[in-house]
TIKOL-411277 format. One record per atom (N, C-alpha, C, CB): residue number from 1; residue in three letters; chain; x, y, z. Coordinates in Angstrom, 1 decimal, m for minus. Glycine has a CB too. Example, Ala and Ser with C-alpha at 12.3 -4.5 7.8 and 13.67 -1.06 7.14 Angstrom:
# residues 2
SITE, 1, ALA, A, 13.2, m5.7, 7.8
SITE, 1, ALA, A, 12.3, m4.5, 7.8
SITE, 1, ALA, A, 13.2, m3.3, 7.8
SITE, 1, ALA, A, 11.3, m4.5, 9.0
SITE, 2, SER, A, 12.8, m2.2, 7.1
SITE, 2, SER, A, 13.7, m1.1, 7.1
SITE, 2, SER, A, 12.9, 0.0, 7.9
SITE, 2, SER, A, 14.1, m0.6, 5.7
***
This chain:
# residues 61
SITE, 1, MET, A, 0.9, m1.2, 0.0
SITE, 1, MET, A, 0.0, 0.0, 0.0
SITE, 1, MET, A, 0.9, 1.2, 0.0
SITE, 1, MET, A, m1.0, 0.0, 1.3
SITE, 2, GLU, A, 0.5, 2.2, m0.8
SITE, 2, GLU, A, 1.3, 3.5, m0.9
SITE, 2, GLU, A, 1.0, 4.3, 0.4
SITE, 2, GLU, A, 0.9, 4.3, m2.2
SITE, 3, LYS, A, 2.0, 5.0, 0.8
SITE, 3, LYS, A, 1.8, 6.0, 1.8
SITE, 3, LYS, A, 1.2, 7.2, 1.2
SITE, 3, LYS, A, 3.2, 6.4, 2.5
SITE, 4, ARG, A, 0.2, 7.7, 1.9
SITE, 4, ARG, A, m0.6, 8.9, 1.4
SITE, 4, ARG, A, m0.4, 10.0, 2.4
SITE, 4, ARG, A, m2.1, 8.6, 1.2
SITE, 5, THR, A, 0.8, 10.7, 2.3
SITE, 5, THR, A, 1.1, 11.7, 3.2
SITE, 5, THR, A, 1.2, 13.1, 2.6
SITE, 5, THR, A, 2.4, 11.4, 3.9
SITE, 6, ALA, A, 1.0, 13.3, 1.3
SITE, 6, ALA, A, 1.0, 14.6, 0.7
SITE, 6, ALA, A, m0.3, 14.9, 0.1
SITE, 6, ALA, A, 2.1, 14.6, m0.4
SITE, 7, ARG, A, m0.7, 16.1, 0.1
SITE, 7, ARG, A, m1.9, 16.6, m0.5
SITE, 7, ARG, A, m1.7, 17.4, m1.7
SITE, 7, ARG, A, m2.7, 17.5, 0.6
SITE, 8, LEU, A, m2.5, 17.2, m2.7
SITE, 8, LEU, A, m2.4, 17.9, m4.0
SITE, 8, LEU, A, m3.8, 18.6, m4.2
SITE, 8, LEU, A, m2.1, 17.0, m5.2
SITE, 9, THR, A, m3.8, 19.9, m4.3
SITE, 9, THR, A, m5.0, 20.7, m4.4
SITE, 9, THR, A, m5.1, 21.2, m5.9
SITE, 9, THR, A, m5.1, 21.8, m3.4
SITE, 10, LEU, A, m6.2, 20.9, m6.5
SITE, 10, LEU, A, m6.4, 21.3, m7.9
SITE, 10, LEU, A, m7.6, 22.2, m8.0
SITE, 10, LEU, A, m6.6, 20.1, m8.8
SITE, 11, LEU, A, m7.6, 23.1, m8.9
SITE, 11, LEU, A, m8.7, 23.9, m9.2
SITE, 11, LEU, A, m9.2, 23.5, m10.6
SITE, 11, LEU, A, m8.4, 25.5, m9.2
SITE, 12, VAL, A, m10.4, 23.0, m10.7
SITE, 12, VAL, A, m11.0, 22.5, m12.0
SITE, 12, VAL, A, m12.4, 23.1, m12.3
SITE, 12, VAL, A, m11.1, 21.0, m12.0
SITE, 13, ASP, A, m12.7, 23.1, m13.5
SITE, 13, ASP, A, m14.1, 23.6, m13.9
SITE, 13, ASP, A, m15.1, 22.7, m13.2
SITE, 13, ASP, A, m14.2, 23.6, m15.4
SITE, 14, PRO, A, m16.1, 23.3, m12.6
SITE, 14, PRO, A, m17.1, 22.5, m11.9
SITE, 14, PRO, A, m17.8, 21.4, m12.7
SITE, 14, PRO, A, m18.1, 23.4, m11.3
SITE, 15, SER, A, m18.1, 21.8, m14.0
SITE, 15, SER, A, m18.8, 20.8, m14.9
SITE, 15, SER, A, m17.9, 19.6, m15.2
SITE, 15, SER, A, m19.2, 21.4, m16.2
SITE, 16, LYS, A, m16.6, 19.9, m15.3
SITE, 16, LYS, A, m15.6, 18.7, m15.5
SITE, 16, LYS, A, m15.5, 17.9, m14.3
SITE, 16, LYS, A, m14.2, 19.3, m16.0
SITE, 17, LYS, A, m15.5, 18.5, m13.1
SITE, 17, LYS, A, m15.4, 17.8, m11.9
SITE, 17, LYS, A, m16.6, 16.9, m11.7
SITE, 17, LYS, A, m15.3, 18.7, m10.7
SITE, 18, LEU, A, m17.8, 17.4, m12.0
SITE, 18, LEU, A, m19.0, 16.6, m11.9
SITE, 18, LEU, A, m19.0, 15.4, m12.9
SITE, 18, LEU, A, m20.3, 17.4, m12.2
SITE, 19, ALA, A, m18.6, 15.7, m14.1
SITE, 19, ALA, A, m18.5, 14.6, m15.1
SITE, 19, ALA, A, m17.4, 13.5, m14.7
SITE, 19, ALA, A, m18.1, 15.1, m16.5
SITE, 20, PHE, A, m16.3, 14.0, m14.2
SITE, 20, PHE, A, m15.3, 13.1, m13.7
SITE, 20, PHE, A, m15.8, 12.2, m12.5
SITE, 20, PHE, A, m14.0, 13.9, m13.2
SITE, 21, GLU, A, m16.5, 12.8, m11.6
SITE, 21, GLU, A, m17.0, 12.1, m10.5
SITE, 21, GLU, A, m18.0, 11.0, m10.9
SITE, 21, GLU, A, m17.7, 13.1, m9.5
SITE, 22, LYS, A, m18.9, 11.4, m11.9
SITE, 22, LYS, A, m19.8, 10.4, m12.4
SITE, 22, LYS, A, m19.2, 9.3, m13.1
SITE, 22, LYS, A, m20.8, 11.2, m13.4
SITE, 23, LEU, A, m18.1, 9.5, m13.9
SITE, 23, LEU, A, m17.4, 8.5, m14.6
SITE, 23, LEU, A, m16.7, 7.6, m13.6
SITE, 23, LEU, A, m16.4, 9.1, m15.5
SITE, 24, CYS, A, m16.1, 8.2, m12.5
SITE, 24, CYS, A, m15.5, 7.4, m11.5
SITE, 24, CYS, A, m16.5, 6.5, m10.8
SITE, 24, CYS, A, m14.8, 8.3, m10.5
SITE, 25, SER, A, m17.6, 7.0, m10.5
SITE, 25, SER, A, m18.7, 6.2, m9.9
SITE, 25, SER, A, m19.1, 5.0, m10.8
SITE, 25, SER, A, m19.9, 7.1, m9.7
SITE, 26, LEU, A, m19.1, 5.2, m12.1
SITE, 26, LEU, A, m19.4, 4.1, m13.0
SITE, 26, LEU, A, m18.4, 3.0, m12.9
SITE, 26, LEU, A, m19.5, 4.5, m14.4
SITE, 27, GLU, A, m17.1, 3.3, m12.6
SITE, 27, GLU, A, m16.0, 2.3, m12.5
SITE, 27, GLU, A, m15.9, 1.9, m11.0
SITE, 27, GLU, A, m14.7, 3.0, m13.0
SITE, 28, ASP, A, m16.7, 2.4, m10.1
SITE, 28, ASP, A, m16.7, 2.0, m8.7
SITE, 28, ASP, A, m15.3, 2.4, m8.1
SITE, 28, ASP, A, m17.0, 0.6, m8.5
SITE, 29, VAL, A, m14.8, 3.5, m8.4
SITE, 29, VAL, A, m13.6, 4.1, m7.8
SITE, 29, VAL, A, m13.8, 5.5, m7.4
SITE, 29, VAL, A, m12.4, 4.0, m8.8
SITE, 30, THR, A, m13.1, 5.9, m6.4
SITE, 30, THR, A, m13.2, 7.3, m6.0
SITE, 30, THR, A, m12.3, 8.2, m6.9
SITE, 30, THR, A, m12.7, 7.5, m4.5
SITE, 31, PRO, A, m12.6, 9.5, m7.0
SITE, 31, PRO, A, m11.8, 10.4, m7.8
SITE, 31, PRO, A, m10.4, 10.3, m7.4
SITE, 31, PRO, A, m12.4, 11.8, m7.8
SITE, 32, SER, A, m10.1, 10.3, m6.1
SITE, 32, SER, A, m8.7, 10.2, m5.6
SITE, 32, SER, A, m8.0, 8.9, m6.1
SITE, 32, SER, A, m8.7, 10.2, m4.1
SITE, 33, GLN, A, m8.7, 7.8, m6.1
SITE, 33, GLN, A, m8.1, 6.6, m6.6
SITE, 33, GLN, A, m7.8, 6.7, m8.1
SITE, 33, GLN, A, m9.0, 5.4, m6.4
SITE, 34, LYS, A, m8.6, 7.3, m8.9
SITE, 34, LYS, A, m8.4, 7.5, m10.3
SITE, 34, LYS, A, m7.2, 8.4, m10.6
SITE, 34, LYS, A, m9.7, 8.0, m11.0
SITE, 35, ILE, A, m7.2, 9.5, m9.8
SITE, 35, ILE, A, m6.0, 10.5, m10.0
SITE, 35, ILE, A, m4.7, 9.8, m9.7
SITE, 35, ILE, A, m6.2, 11.7, m9.1
SITE, 36, ARG, A, m4.7, 9.0, m8.6
SITE, 36, ARG, A, m3.5, 8.2, m8.3
SITE, 36, ARG, A, m3.1, 7.3, m9.4
SITE, 36, ARG, A, m3.6, 7.5, m6.9
SITE, 37, GLN, A, m4.1, 6.6, m10.0
SITE, 37, GLN, A, m3.8, 5.7, m11.1
SITE, 37, GLN, A, m3.3, 6.5, m12.3
SITE, 37, GLN, A, m5.1, 5.0, m11.5
SITE, 38, PHE, A, m3.8, 7.7, m12.6
SITE, 38, PHE, A, m3.3, 8.5, m13.7
SITE, 38, PHE, A, m1.9, 8.9, m13.4
SITE, 38, PHE, A, m4.2, 9.7, m13.9
SITE, 39, MET, A, m1.6, 9.2, m12.2
SITE, 39, MET, A, m0.2, 9.7, m11.9
SITE, 39, MET, A, 0.7, 8.5, m12.0
SITE, 39, MET, A, m0.2, 10.2, m10.4
SITE, 40, ARG, A, 0.4, 7.3, m11.5
SITE, 40, ARG, A, 1.3, 6.1, m11.6
SITE, 40, ARG, A, 1.5, 5.8, m13.1
SITE, 40, ARG, A, 0.7, 4.9, m10.9
SITE, 41, ASP, A, 0.4, 5.8, m13.9
SITE, 41, ASP, A, 0.6, 5.5, m15.3
SITE, 41, ASP, A, 1.5, 6.5, m16.0
SITE, 41, ASP, A, m0.8, 5.5, m16.0
SITE, 42, TYR, A, 1.3, 7.8, m15.7
SITE, 42, TYR, A, 2.1, 8.8, m16.3
SITE, 42, TYR, A, 3.6, 8.7, m16.0
SITE, 42, TYR, A, 1.6, 10.2, m16.0
SITE, 43, ILE, A, 3.8, 8.5, m14.7
SITE, 43, ILE, A, 5.2, 8.4, m14.2
SITE, 43, ILE, A, 5.9, 7.2, m14.9
SITE, 43, ILE, A, 5.2, 8.2, m12.7
SITE, 44, GLU, A, 5.2, 6.1, m14.9
SITE, 44, GLU, A, 5.8, 4.8, m15.5
SITE, 44, GLU, A, 6.0, 5.0, m17.0
SITE, 44, GLU, A, 4.8, 3.6, m15.3
SITE, 45, GLU, A, 5.1, 5.8, m17.7
SITE, 45, GLU, A, 5.2, 6.1, m19.1
SITE, 45, GLU, A, 6.5, 6.9, m19.3
SITE, 45, GLU, A, 4.0, 6.8, m19.7
SITE, 46, LYS, A, 6.7, 7.9, m18.5
SITE, 46, LYS, A, 7.9, 8.8, m18.7
SITE, 46, LYS, A, 9.2, 8.2, m18.1
SITE, 46, LYS, A, 7.6, 10.1, m18.1
SITE, 47, MET, A, 9.1, 7.5, m17.0
SITE, 47, MET, A, 10.4, 7.1, m16.3
SITE, 47, MET, A, 10.6, 5.6, m16.3
SITE, 47, MET, A, 10.3, 7.5, m14.9
SITE, 48, GLY, A, 9.6, 4.8, m16.8
SITE, 48, GLY, A, 9.7, 3.3, m16.8
SITE, 48, GLY, A, 9.2, 2.7, m15.5
SITE, 48, GLY, A, 11.2, 2.9, m17.0
SITE, 49, ALA, A, 9.1, 1.4, m15.5
SITE, 49, ALA, A, 8.4, 0.7, m14.4
SITE, 49, ALA, A, 9.3, 0.7, m13.1
SITE, 49, ALA, A, 8.2, m0.8, m14.8
SITE, 50, ASP, A, 10.6, 0.9, m13.3
SITE, 50, ASP, A, 11.4, 1.0, m12.1
SITE, 50, ASP, A, 11.7, 2.4, m11.6
SITE, 50, ASP, A, 12.8, 0.3, m12.4
SITE, 51, TRP, A, 10.7, 3.3, m11.8
SITE, 51, TRP, A, 10.9, 4.7, m11.4
SITE, 51, TRP, A, 11.2, 4.9, m9.9
SITE, 51, TRP, A, 9.6, 5.4, m11.8
SITE, 52, ARG, A, 10.6, 4.0, m9.1
SITE, 52, ARG, A, 10.8, 4.2, m7.6
SITE, 52, ARG, A, 12.3, 4.2, m7.3
SITE, 52, ARG, A, 10.1, 3.1, m6.9
SITE, 53, LYS, A, 13.1, 3.3, m7.8
SITE, 53, LYS, A, 14.5, 3.2, m7.5
SITE, 53, LYS, A, 15.2, 4.5, m8.0
SITE, 53, LYS, A, 15.1, 2.0, m8.3
SITE, 54, GLU, A, 14.9, 5.0, m9.1
SITE, 54, GLU, A, 15.5, 6.2, m9.6
SITE, 54, GLU, A, 15.1, 7.4, m8.7
SITE, 54, GLU, A, 15.1, 6.5, m11.1
SITE, 55, VAL, A, 13.9, 7.5, m8.4
SITE, 55, VAL, A, 13.5, 8.7, m7.6
SITE, 55, VAL, A, 14.1, 8.6, m6.2
SITE, 55, VAL, A, 12.0, 8.7, m7.5
SITE, 56, PHE, A, 14.0, 7.4, m5.5
SITE, 56, PHE, A, 14.5, 7.3, m4.2
SITE, 56, PHE, A, 16.0, 7.3, m4.1
SITE, 56, PHE, A, 13.9, 6.0, m3.5
SITE, 57, ASP, A, 16.7, 6.9, m5.1
SITE, 57, ASP, A, 18.2, 6.9, m5.1
SITE, 57, ASP, A, 18.6, 8.4, m5.2
SITE, 57, ASP, A, 18.7, 6.1, m6.3
SITE, 58, HIS, A, 17.9, 9.2, m6.0
SITE, 58, HIS, A, 18.3, 10.6, m6.2
SITE, 58, HIS, A, 17.8, 11.4, m4.9
SITE, 58, HIS, A, 17.6, 11.2, m7.4
SITE, 59, ASP, A, 16.8, 10.9, m4.2
SITE, 59, ASP, A, 16.3, 11.7, m3.1
SITE, 59, ASP, A, 17.3, 11.7, m1.9
SITE, 59, ASP, A, 15.0, 11.0, m2.6
SITE, 60, ASP, A, 18.1, 10.6, m1.9
SITE, 60, ASP, A, 19.1, 10.5, m0.8
SITE, 60, ASP, A, 20.3, 11.4, m0.9
SITE, 60, ASP, A, 19.5, 9.1, m0.7
SITE, 61, ALA, A, 20.5, 11.9, m2.2
SITE, 61, ALA, A, 21.7, 12.8, m2.4
SITE, 61, ALA, A, 21.6, 14.1, m1.7
SITE, 61, ALA, A, 21.9, 12.9, m3.9
***
């Protein structure tokens, strides 16, 4: 399980937020779960599947 210790605040158009919430509901996921999935997918697309090692190795420097 991922640690969830950081908060990300976004400002979005209310109609897009409502549409997003409805789509998430159809998939039986929360908007937060879906955003975390989008973030994981994007990071892996840009950095590869082993991104954690790269990020945490550089974090120690």
